[in-house]
N, CA and C of each residue as an Amber inpcrd file, in Angstrom:
protein
   267
  87.4600000 104.3640000  64.6970000  86.8990000 105.5220000  65.1830000
  87.8130000 106.5960000  65.6860000  89.0620000 105.8230000  66.3750000
  90.0680000 106.6950000  66.8070000  90.8030000 107.6240000  65.8590000
  90.8410000 106.7820000  64.6920000  91.6910000 107.7320000  63.5570000
  90.8520000 108.7360000  63.3330000  89.5170000 108.8010000  63.2110000
  88.6450000 110.0660000  62.8860000  88.7980000 110.9830000  64.0500000
  89.0050000 110.5980000  65.0600000  88.9680000 111.5290000  66.2250000
  90.4490000 112.2050000  66.1000000  91.6480000 111.5150000  65.4900000
  92.7340000 112.3710000  65.2060000  92.6530000 113.0980000  64.1200000
  91.9650000 113.0880000  63.1870000  91.6430000 113.9320000  61.9300000
  90.9700000 115.1470000  62.5110000  90.0890000 114.9420000  63.3730000
  89.2180000 116.0390000  64.0470000  90.2010000 117.0000000  64.8220000
  91.0840000 116.6180000  65.5140000  92.1540000 117.1310000  66.0500000
  93.0450000 117.8430000  65.0660000  93.3140000 117.4370000  64.0470000
  94.0240000 118.2430000  62.8420000  93.0370000 119.3390000  62.4360000
  91.6460000 119.1780000  62.1880000  90.8120000 120.0800000  61.9910000
  90.8740000 121.3500000  62.9790000  90.8540000 120.9120000  64.1160000
  90.6450000 121.9650000  64.9490000  92.1720000 122.9320000  65.1810000
  93.3080000 122.2310000  65.0440000  94.3990000 122.8790000  64.9540000
  94.5140000 123.8590000  63.6740000  94.1420000 123.1140000  62.6740000
  94.1560000 124.1780000  61.4440000  93.1780000 125.4240000  61.4200000
  92.0930000 124.9360000  62.1340000  91.1160000 126.3570000  62.0390000
  91.9120000 127.1480000  63.1300000  92.5300000 126.9930000  64.3070000
  93.1010000 127.6780000  65.3410000  94.3320000 128.4810000  64.5270000
  95.0630000 127.9010000  63.6580000  96.0840000 128.4980000  63.0340000
  95.6840000 129.4010000  61.7080000  94.2310000 129.2950000  61.5590000
  93.7360000 130.0420000  60.1870000  94.5920000 129.3160000  58.9380000
  94.7970000 128.0280000  59.0170000  95.4240000 127.5050000  57.8670000
  94.2280000 126.8410000  57.0000000  93.8840000 127.5720000  56.0780000
  92.6340000 127.0560000  55.2540000  93.0920000 125.8340000  54.4750000
  94.0770000 125.8350000  53.8330000  94.5080000 124.5350000  53.0940000
  94.4400000 123.2900000  54.1310000  95.2620000 123.3060000  55.3750000
  95.2820000 122.1710000  55.9900000  93.9130000 121.7720000  56.7040000
  92.9820000 123.0000000  56.7070000  91.8170000 122.7150000  57.3790000
  91.0050000 122.1170000  56.4500000  90.8500000 122.4370000  55.1200000
  90.0400000 121.6560000  53.9360000  90.5860000 120.3050000  54.0200000
  91.8930000 120.0420000  53.7000000  92.5760000 118.7150000  53.8350000
  91.9370000 117.7780000  54.9790000  92.2370000 118.4180000  56.2300000
  91.7690000 117.5380000  57.5300000  89.9620000 117.2520000  57.4620000
  89.3080000 118.1540000  57.1110000  87.7250000 118.0640000  56.7990000
  87.7770000 116.9850000  55.8030000  88.3530000 117.0300000  54.6090000
  88.1830000 116.0110000  53.6340000  88.5140000 114.5340000  54.0320000
  89.6640000 114.6210000  54.6710000  90.3240000 113.1120000  55.2500000
  89.2040000 112.9410000  56.4310000  88.8540000 113.5140000  57.1200000
  87.8020000 113.2750000  58.2480000  86.4540000 112.6770000  57.6200000
  86.1040000 113.2460000  56.5850000  84.8390000 112.7420000  55.7600000
  85.2130000 111.0890000  55.2950000  86.3960000 111.2100000  54.7230000
  86.8850000 110.0050000  54.2460000  86.8130000 109.0670000  55.2000000
  87.2510000 109.0820000  56.0800000  87.4320000 107.9420000  57.1320000
  85.8470000 107.8720000  57.6110000  85.1550000 108.7750000  57.9300000
  83.5010000 108.4770000  58.3130000  83.0330000 107.5090000  57.0240000
  83.4700000 107.8440000  55.7900000  82.7500000 106.9830000  54.8980000
  83.1110000 105.6180000  54.6520000  84.5460000 105.8030000  55.0230000
  85.0510000 104.2420000  55.3100000  84.5210000 103.4170000  56.3030000
  84.3540000 103.9630000  57.5540000  83.8400000 103.3620000  58.5150000
  82.2400000 102.9680000  58.2770000  81.7190000 103.8690000  57.8740000
  80.1600000 103.5390000  57.3950000  80.0620000 102.3390000  56.3980000
  80.9960000 102.2820000  55.6240000  80.8480000 101.1530000  54.7320000
  81.5390000  99.8180000  55.1650000  82.0060000  99.8070000  56.3020000
  82.7300000  98.5120000  56.9990000  81.6000000  97.8560000  57.5100000
  81.5110000  96.4860000  56.8590000  80.3470000  95.7710000  57.1490000
  80.1720000  95.1920000  58.7500000  81.5500000  95.2440000  59.1330000
  81.6840000  94.7910000  60.6180000  81.2070000  95.8560000  61.6740000
  80.9110000  97.0460000  61.0140000  80.5910000  98.1340000  62.0470000
  78.8320000  98.3980000  61.8690000  78.1910000  97.3600000  61.4770000
  76.8000000  97.6000000  60.9490000  75.8730000  97.7070000  62.3880000
  76.3960000  97.2090000  63.5890000  75.4590000  97.5210000  64.8900000
  75.9430000  99.0030000  65.3460000  76.9380000  99.6020000  64.8040000
  77.4690000 101.0700000  65.2130000  76.9110000 101.9360000  64.0400000
  76.1210000 101.5390000  63.1500000  75.9100000 102.3270000  61.9000000
  75.2650000 103.6420000  62.2870000  74.2370000 103.3820000  63.0550000
  73.4380000 104.9880000  63.4740000  74.3820000 105.8600000  64.1940000
  75.1840000 105.3380000  65.1040000  75.7320000 106.1820000  65.9120000
  77.0050000 106.8330000  65.0460000  77.4900000 105.8950000  64.0110000
  78.7280000 106.8230000  63.1000000  77.9420000 107.6650000  62.2010000
  76.8760000 107.3940000  61.4960000  76.1540000 108.3060000  60.7800000
  75.9530000 109.5130000  61.5460000  75.2970000 109.4580000  62.6460000
  75.0230000 110.6090000  63.5330000  76.1740000 111.5210000  63.8710000
  77.2600000 110.7590000  64.1850000  78.5690000 111.3580000  64.4620000
  78.8790000 112.3740000  63.1360000  78.7550000 111.7350000  62.0370000
  79.3040000 112.4040000  60.8280000  78.4910000 113.5240000  60.6460000
  77.0850000 113.5790000  60.8380000  76.0860000 114.5620000  60.6760000
  76.3960000 115.7670000  61.6640000  76.7580000 115.3170000  62.8070000
  77.1860000 116.3120000  63.9680000  78.4110000 117.0910000  63.7040000
  79.4220000 116.2150000  63.1720000  80.7390000 116.7890000  62.6910000
  80.4140000 117.9630000  61.7700000  79.6650000 117.5700000  60.6290000
  79.4940000 118.5260000  59.7340000  78.5690000 119.9160000  59.9890000
  77.7450000 119.3150000  60.9710000  76.9710000 120.4570000  61.5530000
  78.1830000 121.5660000  62.3600000  78.8040000 121.0890000  62.9470000
  79.9430000 121.8450000  63.7380000  80.6670000 122.6990000  62.8190000
  80.8080000 122.5280000  61.5340000  81.5450000 123.4120000  60.6850000
  80.4670000 124.5850000  60.1220000  79.3260000 124.6770000  60.3780000
  78.3210000 125.5980000  60.0540000  78.4290000 126.9790000  60.8260000
  78.0500000 127.9610000  60.4370000  78.1810000 129.2070000  61.2440000
  76.9550000 129.1480000  62.3730000  75.8630000 128.4970000  61.9200000
  74.8660000 128.5690000  62.9910000  74.4770000 127.0290000  63.0600000
  75.3650000 126.0130000  63.8080000  74.9660000 124.7860000  63.8790000
  73.6090000 124.4910000  64.5460000  72.8760000 123.5520000  63.8100000
  71.6370000 123.1910000  64.2150000  71.4950000 122.3090000  65.5420000
  72.5900000 121.6270000  65.6660000  72.5290000 120.6330000  66.9850000
  73.4130000 121.3880000  68.0810000  73.9160000 122.7150000  67.7590000
  74.6890000 123.4820000  68.7910000  76.0620000 122.5880000  69.1220000
  76.4590000 122.0770000  67.8760000  77.7050000 121.3160000  68.2710000
  78.9870000 122.0750000  68.1720000  80.0700000 121.8020000  68.6970000
  81.2470000 122.2710000  68.4670000  82.3930000 121.2150000  68.0330000
  83.4320000 121.6160000  67.5220000  84.6800000 120.7610000  67.3270000
  85.3020000 120.1180000  68.7040000  85.3120000 121.1350000  69.5390000
  85.9070000 120.6950000  70.8410000  85.2400000 119.6440000  71.6170000
  83.9580000 119.4970000  71.4130000  82.8860000 118.5790000  72.1080000
  83.0520000 117.1390000  71.2410000  83.0460000 117.3940000  70.0890000
  83.2250000 116.2390000  69.0140000  84.5240000 115.5150000  69.4090000
  85.6140000 116.3610000  69.5850000  87.0150000 115.7480000  69.7450000
  87.0690000 115.0700000  71.0230000  86.3060000 115.5190000  72.0450000
  86.2010000 114.9030000  73.5620000  85.6340000 113.3190000  73.2590000
  84.3860000 113.5530000  72.2600000  83.5370000 112.3750000  71.9240000
  84.7030000 111.2520000  71.5360000  85.3850000 111.5560000  70.6220000
  86.2230000 110.6970000  69.7710000  87.4710000 110.3190000  70.6660000
  87.8880000 111.1410000  71.5640000  89.0250000 110.8170000  72.5210000
  88.9140000 109.4650000  73.1120000  87.6220000 109.1910000  73.4810000
  87.1600000 107.8230000  74.1700000  87.5280000 106.7430000  73.2730000
  87.3490000 106.7970000  71.9620000  87.9110000 105.7610000  70.9960000
  89.2960000 105.6830000  70.8870000  90.0130000 106.8700000  70.8100000
  91.3970000 106.6980000  70.7590000  91.9530000 105.9810000  72.0240000
  91.4000000 106.2090000  73.1630000  91.8690000 105.7370000  74.4510000
  91.8250000 104.3790000  74.6740000  90.5490000 103.9200000  74.0740000
  90.0100000 102.3330000  74.2190000  91.0300000 101.5150000  73.1500000
  91.2120000 102.1780000  71.8690000  92.2950000 101.5190000  70.9880000
  93.5190000 101.2510000  71.6360000  94.1910000 102.4730000  72.2510000
  95.2760000 102.2550000  72.9050000  95.3320000 101.1490000  73.8660000
  94.2940000 101.0860000  74.5390000  94.2080000 100.0590000  75.4200000
  93.8330000  98.6620000  75.0500000  93.6020000  98.5710000  73.7160000
  93.2710000  97.3820000  73.0440000  91.9190000  96.8710000  73.6830000
  91.1080000  97.9430000  73.7020000  89.5530000  97.2840000  74.4480000
  88.6510000  97.0360000  73.0950000
């Protein structure tokens, strides 16, 4: 999950820099990481949360997000996973 957060950070940076190629690549990689995490049998207990996080991430890319989500808030959510991984929790 921390790796997903890293890619979301790249999405944010590319968007701020108006770098469409990097933005698309980062979005694609983020979705790939979500899909790999979803397919991991060891994550079955977290499946609902991961699928919902993927849905909210995609929603944040829309002009009128249904969940009123934004990339900064999603980045904050995933930062906790990155910190936990760094602390080996």
